[in-house]
N, C-alpha and C positions, 0 to 999 in steps of 0.2 A: 504495499498500500505505499505511494507517495505522501509525502509531505503535505501537497496540496491536499488529495483525500481525505486524512487525518483531518485537518483543519475543517473540511468541509461538513465530515460527518461528527465533527465535537459542535460546530456553528448549529447544526440543526438539530444536534440534539439539547442545547441552550434552547434556542428556540420554542421547542416545544414543550420544555419544562416552563419556560417563562409562561406560555398562553395556558398551563394549568395553574398559575400564582406560585408556584414552588421557584426559590430563586437559586441560580445556580452562575457559575463563574466559571472560567476557563483562563488563567490570566494570561495576558501577554507576554511572551517568554522574554527575559533580559536580552539573550539576542538580537531578537526582532529590533530592539533598540541601540543595542550595540555595534552592530554592522555598519560601516560604509554606507551614505545611502546609495541607491541606485544611479541615479544622476540628480546632479545639486544646481540651482538656480541659471537654468541654460538663457544664452542672450543669442541674439540674431541682427546681422550687419545692418547697417539702413538699407542697401540696396538689395536686400532681400536674398542674397546669393549664400552666405553660410550662417552654419549656427556652431555654438561654441558651448561647451559644458563641463564639467566635474564629474565623472563617472566613477563606477568601481571598477576596479583592473581587473580584466579578464584572469581568469586562474586565482585570484587572491583569495577567493570564499567570502569576498566582501570584508575585507580588511586592511586593503589599501586602493589609492586613491589613483588617476589616470586622465589625464587631456584628452577630449574627444571634441573631433571638428568634421561636422557634416557637411556637403555640397548639396544645397537644397535642390540643385537642379537634376540632381541624379541621387535621391534620399536611398534608392535599392542598393546602391555600391557599399550604405553603411557608412560609417566613421574611420576617420583617421584616428587611431588610437594610440596615445605615449605615455606607458607606465610612470610612475613619479619614480626618482633613483632611491637607492638604498637610505640617503640621509635626508635630502631635500625631499619633500612632500606637497604635490599640488594642493592647495586650498581653495581657490578661485579664479574664475576665470572671465574675460569679457572679449566677443568679436567687435573688434575696430573696422576701420576703415580700411581700403588698400589693399585687403586680404590680409591684415596683420591680427596678432591675436597677441594680447595683455591677459598674461597669467602669474597667478602668487603663487609662491611656493615658502616651505618654512620648515626649519631645522632646529634640533637643539644646538645651544650652544653653550659650553662652560668654560670659565673663566672671570678674571675680575673686569666689572664692568668698567670702574673706572671713570663713573660720574655721568653715563651715558645711560640715556633712557627710563622707561620703567623700572625701580627696583634700585637703581644705582645710590640711593639716600640709602636705604636699608642694610647696603652691604650685600645684597644678594649675588651670588656668583652663578647660578645657573637659569639658563631664561632660553628665549626660541629667536631666534633672526628670521624674519621674513623679508624676502625679495620679491621686484615684481621683474619677470623677464619678456620681452619681445620675441614672435615667434609670426612664422607666416604659418598658411591653413594646412601645408605638408608636415610642417612641424620639424624640417631639414636642421633647422640651427636656431638656439635660444641665445639671446644675449640681454645682459641688464637692460632694464627699461629705462629710457632718458634720463641716464645715468651720465654726469660731468665726471670722467674717465681719468682727467688730468688731475697730476700731483701736484698741488700749489707749493712754492718754496714757503718755509716758515712751517709748514704743518707737521706737528711729531707724529710718529708712529702711535702714540696712545689716541691722539686725535683721530689719527686715520682709521683705528681701529674702532673707536667710538661712534665713526659715520658709517660705517660697515655694519653694528651693531643696529644702531638705530634706523639705518634707511635715508635716505638722501633724496627720491623723487619720486612724486605721484602725479596722475592724471587729473586733471582739475577742469576741463571742457572739452568736448568732442567737435565741435566747430560743425556742427552738421551738414553744413550746405559745402562745406571746402573739401576736395575729394582726398586730400594729404595731410591737411595740419591738422595736430591738435593743441590745447594750451596745458602745461605740464607746469609742476613746481619742482626746483632744484634746493637742495642744502647750500648756503653758503659757507663754504669750510672756514671763512674767517672770522664770520660775523654770527655763524649760527642763526642766520634769519632766511627765509626761504626769498628766492628768485621766482620771477613768471617769466617762461618763454612760450612763444610761437614754436612748434617740433613739427619737424618733418618726420613722417614716419617710413617714408621709402628711403632719403639721403640721411636722416640724424641731425641736419642743420637746425640752427636755433636761432630765435630772433626775441631778444632782451624786451618785456612788455612792461614789467614792473620790478621795481626793486625793493622788496618787505622791509623792517625792522622788526625790534620786538615786541612795535607799541603802533606798528601801523601795516595793515591788509589788504589787498584788495577785494575786491566785492563783488561788483556785476559785472563781467565781459560781454560785448555784445556779443548775441548768437550766430549774427552773420558775418560780424567783421573781425569778432574776436578784440576789438578796441577797448581798453577800461573805461567803463561808466563811471563807477561808484569806487570809494574804499573807506575803508574803516580806520577810527585814528582813538587811541587809549589815550587820555588825559588826566593828571590828576588834577584835582580842585580842592582836596583838603588832606589830613594827615592818612586819613583812611579811607578814603571815598576817590573812586576815578568816572568819568565820563566815558561812555562810549559815543564817537562823533561822527555821522556819516556824511562825507563828502562826497558831492554831485559836478562830474565836469562839466562845466559850461561851455556850451557848443561852440561857442564864437571866438572864447578865448583860448579855449583848452585849458583853462585853470579848473582845478579842483577849489568848490567852495562849500565853506560847512552849512549845512541847513537845519536851522537851533528844531523845527519841528519835528527830524528825527533823532535829536540826542535824549540820550537817557542816563540815567545814573548805574553802574553796573551792580551797586546794592540792591536796586528797585526792581532787578530783573523782569525787566519788560523785553517782549520781541519786539524786535523791529529786522525783519527781514528782507531788503529790494532784490525782488525773485525774476523782474524780467521787465519789460520794455513794451511798449506800445508803439511801437515804430512811424506810425501815421501821424499822431498828437505828440511823442515825446513825454507821455506819461509813465509815470514808474507802476510797476505791480509791488505793493509790499506786504507781506505778513507779518502782522501785530496784532497784538492784545493792549493797547493803547486805550481803545474806546470799547473794552467789553472785556470779561475776567478769560474769555477764549480767543486764541487766535482768530482774525479773521484775514482775510485778504481785499486790499483797500487799494484804489487810485489815488495817487500822488501825482499832483501837478505841480513840477521845477518852478514853473514858471509864476505861477503864484504862491507857490508854497503852501499850498491845501491839499487838504484830501477829499474826495467827495463824500457828499453827507450820507450815503449808504454805502454799504459793503459791497463788495464784488460779487463775493461768497463768502457765507457764514451757517453756522447749524447753532440750532437753540442747545445741544448738550454738549458738543464735541466741537476740538480745534480744527480748524483749516491748516494742514502740514505741505499742501502744493497746489501748484498751479499745474494743468497739464497743456501745455502747448504743441505745435505744429513740429515735427522735425522734419517734414519732408517737404520739397519744392512747392506740391501744390497747397499744403497748409500752413508753411513756416511760419513759427512763431504766433499764429493765431491760437488765441484762448479757446481750447478745445474741452475743458472740464476742470475738474479740481477734485483734491484728495481729503476727503472726510476721517479723521483720526477717531472713528469710531471704536463700537465694541473690537470691530477687526476694520483694518484702513479698509478704505471703501473708494473706489473710483465712481464718481459723478460727470458722466459729457452731456455736456450742452451742445455740441455740434451735433446736427442732425446723423450724419453719416454715421459718425465714430459710437455714438448712439445706439443707433440700429445694429452693428454689429454686438457692442457690448450686450443689449439686450437679448440677440438671438444666442451669444454664447449663455448667459445666464439662462435660457429656458431648454438651452442642450443639458445644461448639467444642473438640474435642480436642486436645490438644496445647499448648493456650495457657492463659495464667493468666486469670481473673474477678476483676474488681475492681466489686463493686458500689456505685455512685457517690451513689443516693438511691432513693426509694421514696413512694408515698402509703400512707394509712392502710390500705386495705383491697388491697395491692399488687397493684390493677391496670395498676399503670403502676412498672416499673423499672427505673432507668434502670442499664447497666452499659456495662464497660469489657472487648474482648478482646485480647491482646496476646502475643508470646512474643519472643523474639531473632531469630525469622525473618519475624513478623509486625506491620508497626508498629501503634500502636493504631489500633480500630476502637471507635465507639458504637454502643450500641445501646438500644433500649426494648422490655423484656418487656411485652405488652399482655395482661392477663386472664391471666396465668400460663400462655400456649398459644401466643403469636402473638410471634415475634420480628423488629420492623422497625428495620431498619440507620440510624443517623442518616449514618454516614460514615467514612471512613477517612482517619487525617492523611496517610499517603502512599499514595493506593492506586496510585501507578503505579510502585512500587515493587515486583517481586515475590519472593515467596520463595526461588525458584529459586536466586539466584545467594547465598543468604547460607548460610555454613556451618554446621559443629558447634560446640556451647558447651558447656564442662563448668566446674563448681566443682572445685578440685584443692588441692592441699596440698604443698609441697617444705621441707626441711630448709634453714635457712638455717644459714651455717658455724657459728654457737656452738649448733645443735642446737635452735633455736626452729621450732616448726612455722609455716609461713606461705603463710595462705591465698590462692588466687588465681582468677581467672576466662581462663580460655583458649581462644578462639575461634580456630578452623581454617577453610583455604579450603574450601567444596564439593568435595568427592571426594576431597580428601586423608586415607589411612588409612596405620595403622602400617607399617612397612615398605616405604613411598615414601621418593623421595630428600626428603633434609632441605630444610626451606623457609627463606626469606629471613623473618625476625621483628622485631618490635619488642616491646618492653620500653615499657608503656604506664600510667604512676605515675597516680593520679588527683590530684585538687587539693585544698586544705585547709591542711596534710593533716590535720587533724582533719575526716575525713569516712571516706567508703567508697564502693565501686561495687557497683554492685547488676548481677545478670543480667537477662534479657530484653531487650526493643528499647532498642537504643540511641540516646537522644533527640538525642545531638550529633551522628551518622552518621559519627563518625571510625571507629568499628570496623568495620562493613561496610566502609564506603567501603576500606579497605584489606584487609581480608581477602577481598574482591570481586577485590582487584588480586594476590593470590595470596600475601598477607604472615600471617605465622600471628605472632597479637597475645596478648601476656600481661601482664594488670593484676595486680601486687602489691597484696596488701592488707599493706604492710609496718608494720612497730612505728610507732607514732603514730598510724595508722589508728583513727578512733574508730567504737563499732557494732555491733564485732565482741569485746566481751569489754574490760574494764578494763585487766587485763594487759598485752595489745597496746598497747593506747591510750597508758598511760603507760611503756611501755618504750623509746618515741621521744621523751621529754624531752631534750634539749640533743643530740640525735643527727642533726643535720640532717647530710647530707653522710657521716656515719660510719657506724653500724649502719644506722641507715634508708637510706643508701645499699647497703649491703651487700646487704640483702634484696632490691634492683634486679637487683643484679649475679648474687648468686647464684639467683636466677630464671633470667635469661639462661643459667647454666652447668645447670639442670636442665631446659631446654630441647632444649640439647645434649646432654645425658646421656641424655635419653628418644628422641633420636634424630629429631627434631621439626626443631631449627633448624641451618643450616648455622652454624656459628662465624665464616666467613669473609664471612656476610652478615646482620648483626645492627645494629639500630640502636635506640636509645629517643629518647622522643616525650613531654612532657606540656605541660602546660596549668598555669598559676599555679604553685602549688607543685610540681606536675608539670615545671613549667618551670624551677625550682630545681634540679628534681631531673637533668634534662637538663644543664645549665649544669654541676652539680656533677659530673657524668659525663666534660666537657671537659676537667676538671683533675686528674682523679684517674690515675694512671699505671697503664698496662697493665690497662685496661676490658677489657669483653668488645664494645665497640660501634664500628661502623666511622665513624659519627655522630652527632650529636644532633641534636634538633628543638626549641628552647625556645621555647613559647608564652609572653606574658604572664609572664616569670618574675621571681620576686624573686631578685637575684645577690648584692646587698647587704647581709647582715646586719646591718652594724655601723649602717648608715642607717637600716637598716629599726628598728631600736633604738630611735632617737631618733623616730620616729613614734609607737612604742606607749609612750614614756616621760610622752607627754602625758595619758595616762589610767592611773591607777595601779592600777584593778582589773584592767583588761586586762593589763597588765603583769605582776600577780602571779599572773593566772588562767592567760596563756596566752604571753607577751612572754619570761618569762625561760626558758623551754621552748626557746626558738628561738636556741639556741647550736650548736654544732660550726665544721665546716669552711665557712669561707667564701670563695666562688668567686671575690671580685672580688681578696679578698689573693691568690691563686694561680693567677691568669690567665698568667703566665711558664711555668706546667707546662702548659697546653693543647697536648694530643695528638693530638685528632681535630677532624674538620671541624666545623662548628656554624652552624645557619642559627636567628636569630633575631626573632620578630616578636611585635607588640604593636599594638594598637590605641591611637590618639591623642585618646580620649576614656575611656581606662581609667585610673581613679582610684583603683584598688586595688592594683595593680601598675605603678605608672606608668612612662613610657618610658624613665627616666633608669636603669631595673636594666639592662634588655636592651641600650640602646645603649652604658654604661658598659662593659659585659661585652664586648662588640661591641669597641669601641674597643683594649681591655686584649687580648684574645687576636687579633686580625688579624693581628699581626705575625710569631704562631707558627703560626699553622693557616689555614686558607679560610675564610673567615667572611664571613656576609650577616647584614644588617639589613633589617628591612621594616617600616615605620612604616601601618598599614591606618587608611586615612581611616575618621574617626567611627563607628568601633570601639570598644565599651564593654566590661568584662571580662567581664560575663558575659552569657548568651544573655537573650532572643532577640536575635539579630543580623538585620542586614538582609541579603538574599539576597547581594548583592553582598561582604557580608563572609564569608560562606560560601565563594563560589568563590573569592573572592581566596585564601584562607586553603589551601582543599583543592586548588586548582593550585598554588601554593606549596610543600606538602606534598609531592603526587604528584612534581613535575617535579626536586623536590631528592633525593627518595629514588633516582630513575632514574636523575639525572644527575651529580648533586654527593658522594652521599655515598659517601666513601672511593673508589679509583681503579675508575673505570667505573660507579659507583653502585651499590645495592643490589640 
């Protein structure tokens, strides 16, 4: 019996049991989440000729990645595939113009960081080096992308090594109508500031467009010509305050002039982002929350220095995170739609032709979100992705607006059947604030059934937010398929859900921010969803801090905590931020509150702490120091995972190790008898 047959038999069995009112679950296997995705984030060249993606390397049993390139004029021939090397592993790729491909590779690096990149201040010696490479569609030759390979006089070997570790170049703008050129940034080896160039993909020739400094950076490049239209400048106005000033180029004189209407204080944390230009009027498109708690798209007239009275695009509940502008000759730079940062990011098209295509794809994939990733000028080829919280992203090409050709699903081996219900909910915190959250329930559970074991799962950041839909980490469906309810609170301090919620978390680490998680646990119990005697908290990064904080807060609602890659020592974290004054002002001074390391004697629930030994963002001393402090008071475990960095993508072995630890800990060590 094949694996697919076994899955189908189990799935049919479970559906039959649910139909008779008996709950039965077949947990999704750890290996199904640990494997390298079959395909990742494909992109299509603007002319519709080439498709590029990262795929699972053939013959590697989904343990290694490879670069794949398809000729869309001859799909039957299959892709050109180049596996990752023994050390450098492909992690991302993008189809460019002129038959060129941009690919990112990453490998372990061990040695003295010497003040370079993340982890340099904390004394880390194990990290990863990420490099960008250019190749063609045949993969015959790989060269470092956009790099300035000349060795400058006066650059020490240590500085040269620093630049090799931290990286020196990146793609900034694709200049869609230019057949060969893009805009790139290159690090200036003498000043460690970025310079910006027009770069020819065929010849490697460069033309300087802007010379950056530590306090000034480019803003909007004209999408047609590449000319710089705006730039931003950071200026001190008090001992602990800076302004961000946006300067707009005067079309007549060529000079950049400050527009006070776009100036904000850094500590106010307003969004003012110039994202486009109306070529006919010269007006600018600006994403801003100056007029609303949430970000809107507004039109700004630089001649009168005024915004339109009404927004160009707005949503009553969520922010607008982008405008969709035309990238082809027939619709170039026209506003075709916008992106709502909703429960899931949602494309909304106002252009009738694009709207018809998008609506048709939504009808073809009912219950799934559709994201158009690319298209050629006559829309005879449209690359799109379909996904939902039950369906891993699958990638397709719409051919001639009538035939859908499947490129592949990221995880075709995961069936939707074992994945339960997902809801966007809100609950009241103890001070009356409404806290949004995402609730995921095991398949088959309904109101009135016995309460479930539950996991409060705060996101990292904390200046971030969760989205509904497919969970790329795999942690949520991993837990729900094992019978746990999972609540992801968008606690105060979360960004992207309104400025008021965001700034309400300032200086509230471990205090009102933590109350929001505990109040979410109480809400689950009040709703009859969670068993109050079978509840845990699990988080990673800032979420790991929240789990550690729960260990030392008396009379909390949890039986245990799982803390992944946590910050636990706020005082020591402050010394890291003190090396960068702007970062300290913008975020560092908000990171105060209850410090878990100062309160280890108050620990009263068991804790599992785990972190990668190549994590330079939240180094292992945080987790290890907290473990040493609490293990005299509560059962505690510390696990150091070999060669794991802070952020995904991880190796399959990292996922296997981490998910195995979570599964076993919840089942056997979370309070008396497990959760």
